[in-house]
N, C-alpha and C positions, 0 to 999 in steps of 0.2 A: 504494500500500500504506500509506503514512504517513497519507493521508487517512482510510482505513478504521480504522487504529489510533486516530487522533485522535477519530474519531466514536464508536468503541466506548468509549474511555477517558472521553470527555465524558459519554456516557450512563450510565456506571457511577459516575463521581466528580464530575461537574459541571465538570470542567476537562480541557484537553488537555495538561496538564503531568504528567510523571511524576517522582517524587523518591525518593531512597533515601540512607541513611547507614549506614556501618559503620565499624569501627575495626580497625587492624592489631594484631598482638601487642604492639607497644611503646606502644600507645595512640594512635598517629597516626590522625587522623580522615579518612575518605573520604566526601565528599558529592558527589552527582551529581543534576543536574536536567536533564530533557529537555523542552524546549518544542516542541510540534509545531504548525506552521502549517497548518491544514486547507485553506485556500484555495490556498496555494502548493505544498503537499505536501512541505514541508521541515522539518527539525528542527535545533534548536540545543542542543548539549550543553554544560552549564556545570558546572564543578567548583569554583566559588567556595565557600569555606567549608572546603575540604579543608586538611589540614595541609601545611606546607612540606616540601620535600625533606628526607630524612634523611641522616645520615652513613653511608657505606658504599656498597655496590654494588647496592642494590635499587631505585634510582631509575630510572624509565623515560624515555629520551629522547623527544622529541616524535614522532619517526617510529614508535616502538614504541607510544606511546599512541594515535596515529591508527590504526595497524594493528589494535590491540585493539578500538577502537570500530567499525571496519569489520567485523571478525570477529563481534562481538556482534550487530551489525545484520543481517548475513547469516543467522546462526543464528536470530535473532528472526523474520526474514521467512520462513524455512523452517518454523519452528514455527507461525506464524500461518496459513500457507497449507495446512497439513495438517489 
């Protein structure tokens, strides 16, 4: 499935990388880049450039972050297959 996504992305944009940026209410920056390896059928998610953790209880531990990535990937696969 990732190979197909990479191929479609490359045909539309010339690259097999996807990038997005947004910000939280307090101005904290969220940056994400997904690099898809067409040959291996793998992806690397990079959040370099995002703001550091904030004071308070809204930071996500590593397990929650990984769970969110898996959930988004599953929804993405379902949407792409329909």
